[in-house]
N, CA, C and O atoms as a GROMACS GRO file, in nm:
protein
  452
    1VAL      N    1  -1.956   0.018  -1.264
    1VAL     CA    2  -2.072  -0.047  -1.274
    1VAL      C    3  -2.152  -0.013  -1.398
    1VAL      O    4  -2.208  -0.101  -1.463
    2GLN      N    5  -2.156   0.115  -1.430
    2GLN     CA    6  -2.236   0.154  -1.547
    2GLN      C    7  -2.180   0.089  -1.676
    2GLN      O    8  -2.254   0.049  -1.766
    3CYS      N    9  -2.038   0.080  -1.679
    3CYS     CA   10  -1.976   0.020  -1.805
    3CYS      C   11  -2.030  -0.125  -1.812
    3CYS      O   12  -2.065  -0.164  -1.923
    4SER      N   13  -2.040  -0.210  -1.708
    4SER     CA   14  -2.094  -0.342  -1.708
    4SER      C   15  -2.237  -0.353  -1.765
    4SER      O   16  -2.272  -0.439  -1.845
    5ILE      N   17  -2.318  -0.252  -1.712
    5ILE     CA   18  -2.452  -0.251  -1.753
    5ILE      C   19  -2.470  -0.219  -1.906
    5ILE      O   20  -2.541  -0.286  -1.982
    6ASP      N   21  -2.393  -0.105  -1.943
    6ASP     CA   22  -2.390  -0.082  -2.086
    6ASP      C   23  -2.343  -0.198  -2.174
    6ASP      O   24  -2.401  -0.224  -2.280
    7ALA      N   25  -2.238  -0.267  -2.128
    7ALA     CA   26  -2.194  -0.380  -2.203
    7ALA      C   27  -2.286  -0.494  -2.232
    7ALA      O   28  -2.271  -0.568  -2.329
    8CYS      N   29  -2.386  -0.506  -2.141
    8CYS     CA   30  -2.486  -0.608  -2.148
    8CYS      C   31  -2.618  -0.557  -2.217
    8CYS      O   32  -2.687  -0.634  -2.284
    9PHE      N   33  -2.648  -0.432  -2.199
    9PHE     CA   34  -2.776  -0.368  -2.248
    9PHE      C   35  -2.767  -0.264  -2.341
    9PHE      O   36  -2.869  -0.235  -2.403
   10SER      N   37  -2.665  -0.204  -2.361
   10SER     CA   38  -2.655  -0.093  -2.458
   10SER      C   39  -2.519  -0.098  -2.545
   10SER      O   40  -2.417  -0.041  -2.505
   11ALA      N   41  -2.522  -0.156  -2.645
   11ALA     CA   42  -2.393  -0.172  -2.735
   11ALA      C   43  -2.348  -0.036  -2.779
   11ALA      O   44  -2.228  -0.011  -2.790
   12GLU      N   45  -2.436   0.050  -2.805
   12GLU     CA   46  -2.415   0.194  -2.855
   12GLU      C   47  -2.327   0.259  -2.741
   12GLU      O   48  -2.215   0.302  -2.765
   13LYS      N   49  -2.384   0.263  -2.619
   13LYS     CA   50  -2.318   0.335  -2.507
   13LYS      C   51  -2.185   0.281  -2.473
   13LYS      O   52  -2.090   0.356  -2.451
   14PHE      N   53  -2.176   0.140  -2.467
   14PHE     CA   54  -2.048   0.082  -2.451
   14PHE      C   55  -1.940   0.108  -2.553
   14PHE      O   56  -1.823   0.131  -2.522
   15ALA      N   57  -1.986   0.104  -2.675
   15ALA     CA   58  -1.892   0.134  -2.793
   15ALA      C   59  -1.846   0.283  -2.786
   15ALA      O   60  -1.738   0.314  -2.835
   16ALA      N   61  -1.921   0.372  -2.730
   16ALA     CA   62  -1.874   0.519  -2.724
   16ALA      C   63  -1.788   0.545  -2.608
   16ALA      O   64  -1.746   0.659  -2.592
   17MET      N   65  -1.755   0.443  -2.515
   17MET     CA   66  -1.667   0.474  -2.410
   17MET      C   67  -1.521   0.476  -2.463
   17MET      O   68  -1.492   0.398  -2.555
   18PRO      N   69  -1.430   0.557  -2.413
   18PRO     CA   70  -1.303   0.556  -2.462
   18PRO      C   71  -1.226   0.428  -2.410
   18PRO      O   72  -1.249   0.380  -2.299
   19GLU      N   73  -1.140   0.380  -2.493
   19GLU     CA   74  -1.063   0.259  -2.455
   19GLU      C   75  -0.972   0.270  -2.330
   19GLU      O   76  -0.954   0.176  -2.253
   20LEU      N   77  -0.920   0.383  -2.319
   20LEU     CA   78  -0.825   0.417  -2.210
   20LEU      C   79  -0.875   0.540  -2.142
   20LEU      O   80  -0.945   0.617  -2.207
   21PRO      N   81  -0.840   0.569  -2.000
   21PRO     CA   82  -0.873   0.702  -1.949
   21PRO      C   83  -0.817   0.811  -2.038
   21PRO      O   84  -0.710   0.795  -2.094
   22VAL      N   85  -0.890   0.924  -2.051
   22VAL     CA   86  -0.847   1.035  -2.128
   22VAL      C   87  -0.718   1.096  -2.075
   22VAL      O   88  -0.627   1.132  -2.151
   23ALA      N   89  -0.712   1.107  -1.932
   23ALA     CA   90  -0.603   1.169  -1.877
   23ALA      C   91  -0.568   1.102  -1.748
   23ALA      O   92  -0.659   1.053  -1.682
   24ARG      N   93  -0.440   1.093  -1.707
   24ARG     CA   94  -0.410   1.027  -1.578
   24ARG      C   95  -0.423   1.137  -1.482
   24ARG      O   96  -0.374   1.248  -1.505
   25LYS      N   97  -0.491   1.107  -1.372
   25LYS     CA   98  -0.508   1.194  -1.279
   25LYS      C   99  -0.401   1.185  -1.149
   25LYS      O  100  -0.359   1.280  -1.084
   26ALA      N  101  -0.372   1.053  -1.132
   26ALA     CA  102  -0.260   1.029  -1.030
   26ALA      C  103  -0.203   0.901  -1.044
   26ALA      O  104  -0.260   0.815  -1.112
   27TYR      N  105  -0.088   0.879  -0.983
   27TYR     CA  106  -0.026   0.750  -0.985
   27TYR      C  107  -0.050   0.684  -0.854
   27TYR      O  108  -0.081   0.754  -0.757
   28GLY      N  109  -0.038   0.554  -0.843
   28GLY     CA  110  -0.061   0.484  -0.724
   28GLY      C  111   0.020   0.352  -0.710
   28GLY      O  112   0.065   0.292  -0.808
   29ARG      N  113   0.036   0.313  -0.583
   29ARG     CA  114   0.111   0.194  -0.562
   29ARG      C  115   0.053   0.129  -0.441
   29ARG      O  116   0.006   0.199  -0.351
   30LEU      N  117   0.054  -0.006  -0.434
   30LEU     CA  118   0.001  -0.083  -0.315
   30LEU      C  119   0.130  -0.149  -0.265
   30LEU      O  120   0.184  -0.235  -0.334
   31LEU      N  121   0.180  -0.114  -0.149
   31LEU     CA  122   0.302  -0.164  -0.097
   31LEU      C  123   0.275  -0.275   0.013
   31LEU      O  124   0.210  -0.242   0.112
   32PHE      N  125   0.320  -0.399   0.001
   32PHE     CA  126   0.301  -0.504   0.091
   32PHE      C  127   0.427  -0.498   0.186
   32PHE      O  128   0.542  -0.512   0.144
   33LEU      N  129   0.394  -0.476   0.312
   33LEU     CA  130   0.517  -0.457   0.411
   33LEU      C  131   0.579  -0.606   0.451
   33LEU      O  132   0.515  -0.709   0.477
   34ILE      N  133   0.709  -0.589   0.447
   34ILE     CA  134   0.795  -0.710   0.470
   34ILE      C  135   0.852  -0.691   0.600
   34ILE      O  136   0.890  -0.585   0.649
   35LEU      N  137   0.854  -0.818   0.656
   35LEU     CA  138   0.919  -0.844   0.801
   35LEU      C  139   1.048  -0.914   0.759
   35LEU      O  140   1.049  -1.009   0.680
   36TYR      N  141   1.156  -0.863   0.816
   36TYR     CA  142   1.294  -0.927   0.793
   36TYR      C  143   1.326  -1.023   0.915
   36TYR      O  144   1.431  -1.088   0.911
   37GLN      N  145   1.246  -1.034   1.016
   37GLN     CA  146   1.273  -1.127   1.116
   37GLN      C  147   1.138  -1.179   1.175
   37GLN      O  148   1.031  -1.124   1.151
   38SER      N  149   1.151  -1.286   1.252
   38SER     CA  150   1.037  -1.346   1.317
   38SER      C  151   1.054  -1.297   1.468
   38SER      O  152   1.162  -1.256   1.509
   39GLY      N  153   0.939  -1.305   1.549
   39GLY     CA  154   0.942  -1.281   1.685
   39GLY      C  155   0.810  -1.246   1.744
   39GLY      O  156   0.702  -1.272   1.690
   40VAL      N  157   0.824  -1.189   1.854
   40VAL     CA  158   0.685  -1.156   1.934
   40VAL      C  159   0.689  -0.987   1.932
   40VAL      O  160   0.789  -0.922   1.964
   41VAL      N  161   0.576  -0.937   1.892
   41VAL     CA  162   0.568  -0.786   1.866
   41VAL      C  163   0.568  -0.727   2.011
   41VAL      O  164   0.473  -0.753   2.084
   42GLU      N  165   0.665  -0.655   2.052
   42GLU     CA  166   0.664  -0.572   2.183
   42GLU      C  167   0.589  -0.446   2.148
   42GLU      O  168   0.500  -0.405   2.222
   43ASP      N  169   0.622  -0.383   2.038
   43ASP     CA  170   0.563  -0.255   2.008
   43ASP      C  171   0.586  -0.217   1.875
   43ASP      O  172   0.657  -0.284   1.801
   44PHE      N  173   0.526  -0.101   1.836
   44PHE     CA  174   0.574  -0.038   1.701
   44PHE      C  175   0.647   0.083   1.719
   44PHE      O  176   0.633   0.148   1.823
   45ASP      N  177   0.726   0.119   1.627
   45ASP     CA  178   0.814   0.242   1.614
   45ASP      C  179   0.711   0.345   1.575
   45ASP      O  180   0.684   0.361   1.456
   46VAL      N  181   0.652   0.417   1.670
   46VAL     CA  182   0.553   0.516   1.633
   46VAL      C  183   0.602   0.635   1.546
   46VAL      O  184   0.533   0.693   1.462
   47GLU      N  185   0.723   0.662   1.575
   47GLU     CA  186   0.778   0.770   1.484
   47GLU      C  187   0.792   0.733   1.344
   47GLU      O  188   0.762   0.813   1.255
   48LEU      N  189   0.835   0.615   1.319
   48LEU     CA  190   0.839   0.563   1.180
   48LEU      C  191   0.708   0.548   1.108
   48LEU      O  192   0.694   0.569   0.987
   49LEU      N  193   0.610   0.511   1.191
   49LEU     CA  194   0.482   0.488   1.143
   49LEU      C  195   0.413   0.630   1.118
   49LEU      O  196   0.330   0.645   1.028
   50ALA      N  197   0.447   0.723   1.195
   50ALA     CA  198   0.395   0.856   1.185
   50ALA      C  199   0.459   0.930   1.066
   50ALA      O  200   0.395   1.018   1.008
   51GLU      N  201   0.583   0.897   1.027
   51GLU     CA  202   0.656   0.948   0.920
   51GLU      C  203   0.576   0.894   0.789
   51GLU      O  204   0.546   0.970   0.697
   52ILE      N  205   0.548   0.771   0.790
   52ILE     CA  206   0.473   0.711   0.681
   52ILE      C  207   0.341   0.779   0.653
   52ILE      O  208   0.311   0.815   0.540
   53GLU      N  209   0.257   0.798   0.769
   53GLU     CA  210   0.131   0.850   0.768
   53GLU      C  211   0.134   0.994   0.722
   53GLU      O  212   0.030   1.038   0.675
   54ASN      N  213   0.243   1.073   0.730
   54ASN     CA  214   0.257   1.202   0.697
   54ASN      C  215   0.322   1.224   0.559
   54ASN      O  216   0.347   1.337   0.516
   55MET      N  217   0.345   1.119   0.497
   55MET     CA  218   0.392   1.136   0.358
   55MET      C  219   0.288   1.189   0.253
   55MET      O  220   0.170   1.150   0.253
   56PRO      N  221   0.336   1.274   0.171
   56PRO     CA  222   0.238   1.330   0.074
   56PRO      C  223   0.146   1.220  -0.003
   56PRO      O  224   0.029   1.242  -0.034
   57SER      N  225   0.208   1.114  -0.028
   57SER     CA  226   0.135   1.011  -0.112
   57SER      C  227   0.055   0.914  -0.029
   57SER      O  228  -0.009   0.825  -0.085
   58PHE      N  229   0.054   0.927   0.104
   58PHE     CA  230  -0.014   0.823   0.204
   58PHE      C  231  -0.159   0.838   0.183
   58PHE      O  232  -0.213   0.948   0.171
   59VAL      N  233  -0.228   0.714   0.178
   59VAL     CA  234  -0.364   0.717   0.170
   59VAL      C  235  -0.424   0.636   0.296
   59VAL      O  236  -0.513   0.681   0.368
   60SER      N  237  -0.363   0.511   0.310
   60SER     CA  238  -0.399   0.426   0.423
   60SER      C  239  -0.306   0.318   0.445
   60SER      O  240  -0.225   0.281   0.360
   61MET      N  241  -0.318   0.267   0.562
   61MET     CA  242  -0.218   0.164   0.621
   61MET      C  243  -0.299   0.056   0.697
   61MET      O  244  -0.388   0.093   0.775
   62GLU      N  245  -0.273  -0.075   0.678
   62GLU     CA  246  -0.330  -0.172   0.754
   62GLU      C  247  -0.215  -0.250   0.805
   62GLU      O  248  -0.136  -0.302   0.726
   63LEU      N  249  -0.202  -0.259   0.929
   63LEU     CA  250  -0.097  -0.352   0.989
   63LEU      C  251  -0.158  -0.480   1.047
   63LEU      O  252  -0.249  -0.468   1.129
   64PHE      N  253  -0.112  -0.606   1.009
   64PHE     CA  254  -0.170  -0.713   1.052
   64PHE      C  255  -0.122  -0.767   1.186
   64PHE      O  256  -0.188  -0.854   1.243
   65ALA      N  257  -0.021  -0.723   1.233
   65ALA     CA  258   0.041  -0.763   1.355
   65ALA      C  259  -0.030  -0.678   1.473
   65ALA      O  260  -0.087  -0.570   1.453
   66THR      N  261  -0.020  -0.735   1.590
   66THR     CA  262  -0.067  -0.662   1.709
   66THR      C  263   0.031  -0.683   1.824
   66THR      O  264   0.103  -0.783   1.820
   67LYS      N  265   0.041  -0.601   1.924
   67LYS     CA  266   0.124  -0.612   2.025
   67LYS      C  267   0.105  -0.754   2.091
   67LYS      O  268  -0.008  -0.799   2.111
   68GLY      N  269   0.214  -0.820   2.121
   68GLY     CA  270   0.206  -0.945   2.186
   68GLY      C  271   0.193  -1.072   2.094
   68GLY      O  272   0.209  -1.188   2.131
   69ALA      N  273   0.163  -1.031   1.974
   69ALA     CA  274   0.139  -1.142   1.865
   69ALA      C  275   0.277  -1.199   1.824
   69ALA      O  276   0.377  -1.127   1.822
   70ALA      N  277   0.281  -1.328   1.793
   70ALA     CA  278   0.397  -1.376   1.728
   70ALA      C  279   0.394  -1.358   1.577
   70ALA      O  280   0.292  -1.390   1.516
   71VAL      N  281   0.499  -1.310   1.513
   71VAL     CA  282   0.492  -1.293   1.367
   71VAL      C  283   0.610  -1.365   1.303
   71VAL      O  284   0.715  -1.382   1.365
   72ARG      N  285   0.590  -1.409   1.176
   72ARG     CA  286   0.705  -1.470   1.114
   72ARG      C  287   0.766  -1.375   1.014
   72ARG      O  288   0.704  -1.278   0.971
   73LYS      N  289   0.876  -1.404   0.983
   73LYS     CA  290   0.964  -1.333   0.873
   73LYS      C  291   0.879  -1.360   0.749
   73LYS      O  292   0.817  -1.465   0.734
   74THR      N  293   0.880  -1.250   0.652
   74THR     CA  294   0.808  -1.258   0.542
   74THR      C  295   0.882  -1.354   0.439
   74THR      O  296   0.999  -1.330   0.407
   75VAL      N  297   0.819  -1.456   0.390
   75VAL     CA  298   0.872  -1.562   0.303
   75VAL      C  299   0.794  -1.587   0.170
   75VAL      O  300   0.841  -1.648   0.074
   76ASP      N  301   0.666  -1.530   0.178
   76ASP     CA  302   0.575  -1.546   0.063
   76ASP      C  303   0.463  -1.448   0.083
   76ASP      O  304   0.460  -1.370   0.178
   77CYS      N  305   0.364  -1.456  -0.015
   77CYS     CA  306   0.254  -1.366  -0.018
   77CYS      C  307   0.168  -1.386   0.105
   77CYS      O  308   0.080  -1.301   0.120
   78PHE      N  309   0.176  -1.468   0.181
   78PHE     CA  310   0.083  -1.501   0.299
   78PHE      C  311   0.145  -1.449   0.434
   78PHE      O  312   0.073  -1.446   0.534
   79THR      N  313   0.284  -1.406   0.440
   79THR     CA  314   0.342  -1.367   0.541
   79THR      C  315   0.381  -1.227   0.565
   79THR      O  316   0.454  -1.195   0.659
   80PHE      N  317   0.330  -1.136   0.471
   80PHE     CA  318   0.366  -0.996   0.490
   80PHE      C  319   0.291  -0.932   0.604
   80PHE      O  320   0.186  -0.981   0.645
   81ALA      N  321   0.344  -0.823   0.656
   81ALA     CA  322   0.296  -0.760   0.773
   81ALA      C  323   0.182  -0.661   0.772
   81ALA      O  324   0.119  -0.626   0.871
   82GLY      N  325   0.164  -0.618   0.650
   82GLY     CA  326   0.049  -0.521   0.631
   82GLY      C  327   0.049  -0.464   0.476
   82GLY      O  328   0.114  -0.514   0.385
   83VAL      N  329  -0.026  -0.365   0.468
   83VAL     CA  330  -0.044  -0.305   0.330
   83VAL      C  331  -0.061  -0.165   0.350
   83VAL      O  332  -0.140  -0.124   0.435
   84ILE      N  333   0.017  -0.077   0.265
   84ILE     CA  334   0.010   0.062   0.240
   84ILE      C  335  -0.035   0.113   0.109
   84ILE      O  336   0.013   0.073   0.003
   85ARG      N  337  -0.126   0.200   0.120
   85ARG     CA  338  -0.185   0.245  -0.017
   85ARG      C  339  -0.125   0.376  -0.037
   85ARG      O  340  -0.135   0.457   0.055
   86LEU      N  341  -0.061   0.409  -0.147
   86LEU     CA  342  -0.006   0.544  -0.189
   86LEU      C  343  -0.062   0.587  -0.317
   86LEU      O  344  -0.073   0.513  -0.415
   87VAL      N  345  -0.098   0.718  -0.313
   87VAL     CA  346  -0.154   0.788  -0.455
   87VAL      C  347  -0.098   0.929  -0.442
   87VAL      O  348  -0.096   0.994  -0.337
   88ASN      N  349  -0.050   0.973  -0.572
   88ASN     CA  350  -0.002   1.114  -0.582
   88ASN      C  351  -0.011   1.153  -0.727
   88ASN      O  352   0.009   1.071  -0.817
   89SER      N  353  -0.041   1.277  -0.749
   89SER     CA  354  -0.044   1.315  -0.891
   89SER      C  355   0.116   1.346  -0.944
   89SER      O  356   0.141   1.353  -1.064
   90ASP      N  357   0.209   1.360  -0.852
   90ASP     CA  358   0.342   1.371  -0.877
   90ASP      C  359   0.417   1.234  -0.866
   90ASP      O  360   0.447   1.188  -0.756
   91GLN      N  361   0.445   1.168  -0.985
   91GLN     CA  362   0.503   1.035  -0.978
   91GLN      C  363   0.639   1.034  -0.912
   91GLN      O  364   0.667   0.935  -0.844
   92GLU      N  365   0.726   1.130  -0.923
   92GLU     CA  366   0.850   1.133  -0.852
   92GLU      C  367   0.829   1.138  -0.694
   92GLU      O  368   0.898   1.068  -0.620
   93ALA      N  369   0.736   1.219  -0.650
   93ALA     CA  370   0.711   1.226  -0.508
   93ALA      C  371   0.651   1.076  -0.472
   93ALA      O  372   0.686   1.025  -0.366
   94LEU      N  373   0.579   1.019  -0.541
   94LEU     CA  374   0.521   0.884  -0.509
   94LEU      C  375   0.637   0.774  -0.488
   94LEU      O  376   0.639   0.693  -0.396
   95VAL      N  377   0.734   0.787  -0.589
   95VAL     CA  378   0.849   0.701  -0.586
   95VAL      C  379   0.940   0.728  -0.470
   95VAL      O  380   1.000   0.636  -0.414
   96ARG      N  381   0.952   0.855  -0.433
   96ARG     CA  382   1.031   0.881  -0.313
   96ARG      C  383   0.960   0.827  -0.188
   96ARG      O  384   1.028   0.764  -0.106
   97ASP      N  385   0.839   0.846  -0.169
   97ASP     CA  386   0.765   0.788  -0.058
   97ASP      C  387   0.784   0.635  -0.053
   97ASP      O  388   0.822   0.578   0.050
   98TYR      N  389   0.757   0.572  -0.168
   98TYR     CA  390   0.768   0.411  -0.188
   98TYR      C  391   0.905   0.382  -0.130
   98TYR      O  392   0.921   0.301  -0.038
   99ASP      N  393   1.003   0.448  -0.187
   99ASP     CA  394   1.147   0.393  -0.148
   99ASP      C  395   1.173   0.416  -0.014
   99ASP      O  396   1.237   0.329   0.046
  100ARG      N  397   1.130   0.529   0.054
  100ARG     CA  398   1.139   0.547   0.188
  100ARG      C  399   1.073   0.443   0.273
  100ARG      O  400   1.128   0.402   0.374
  101ILE      N  401   0.955   0.400   0.234
  101ILE     CA  402   0.891   0.294   0.314
  101ILE      C  403   0.972   0.173   0.301
  101ILE      O  404   0.977   0.103   0.402
  102HIS      N  405   1.035   0.134   0.201
  102HIS     CA  406   1.119   0.012   0.191
  102HIS      C  407   1.231   0.028   0.286
  102HIS      O  408   1.264  -0.063   0.362
  103ALA      N  409   1.298   0.156   0.281
  103ALA     CA  410   1.404   0.193   0.386
  103ALA      C  411   1.358   0.160   0.534
  103ALA      O  412   1.428   0.100   0.616
  104ILE      N  413   1.237   0.205   0.554
  104ILE     CA  414   1.173   0.190   0.696
  104ILE      C  415   1.163   0.054   0.736
  104ILE      O  416   1.185   0.018   0.852
  105GLU      N  417   1.123  -0.040   0.624
  105GLU     CA  418   1.108  -0.173   0.647
  105GLU      C  419   1.246  -0.239   0.687
  105GLU      O  420   1.248  -0.330   0.770
  106GLU      N  421   1.349  -0.199   0.635
  106GLU     CA  422   1.478  -0.249   0.661
  106GLU      C  423   1.530  -0.188   0.800
  106GLU      O  424   1.607  -0.255   0.869
  107ILE      N  425   1.494  -0.084   0.834
  107ILE     CA  426   1.531  -0.028   0.978
  107ILE      C  427   1.455  -0.109   1.071
  107ILE      O  428   1.510  -0.164   1.166
  108GLY      N  429   1.321  -0.122   1.047
  108GLY     CA  430   1.233  -0.212   1.132
  108GLY      C  431   1.140  -0.122   1.207
  108GLY      O  432   1.174  -0.050   1.302
  109PHE      N  433   1.007  -0.133   1.152
  109PHE     CA  434   0.899  -0.050   1.226
  109PHE      C  435   0.835  -0.126   1.343
  109PHE      O  436   0.748  -0.072   1.412
  110ILE      N  437   0.878  -0.250   1.364
  110ILE     CA  438   0.830  -0.325   1.479
  110ILE      C  439   0.945  -0.356   1.569
  110ILE      O  440   1.058  -0.388   1.531
  111LYS      N  441   0.901  -0.343   1.699
  111LYS     CA  442   1.014  -0.365   1.798
  111LYS      C  443   0.966  -0.508   1.860
  111LYS      O  444   0.852  -0.530   1.901
  112PHE      N  445   1.065  -0.595   1.859
  112PHE     CA  446   1.037  -0.726   1.909
  112PHE      C  447   1.094  -0.740   2.057
  112PHE      O  448   1.182  -0.667   2.103
  113GLU      N  449   1.032  -0.843   2.125
  113GLU     CA  450   1.063  -0.868   2.266
  113GLU      C  451   1.210  -0.931   2.259
  113GLU      O  452   1.268  -0.965   2.362
   0.00000   0.00000   0.00000
């Protein structure tokens, strides 16, 4: 916000800002969860979801499906099943967590009727 204010009202302060962050503090990824099948949600695999929540890079997760809801296989940007936010100062750890979540998608974190 301050950057926007300076850009409008203080050319000196705005010009003094670095063009890029001085140092990277962490790496981040936003992962859109993919469903590989359509159906009615019976339940969620709580062990797989707990594994995700316990990953070193885990920040938050939003699942858009609920028990009893009909869900469609992911075919575009409007049919993904949820979002997971990952952040880690160790880029390799972040990539490991990211890759494991993609494997969990293929295993299936949703149990269908």
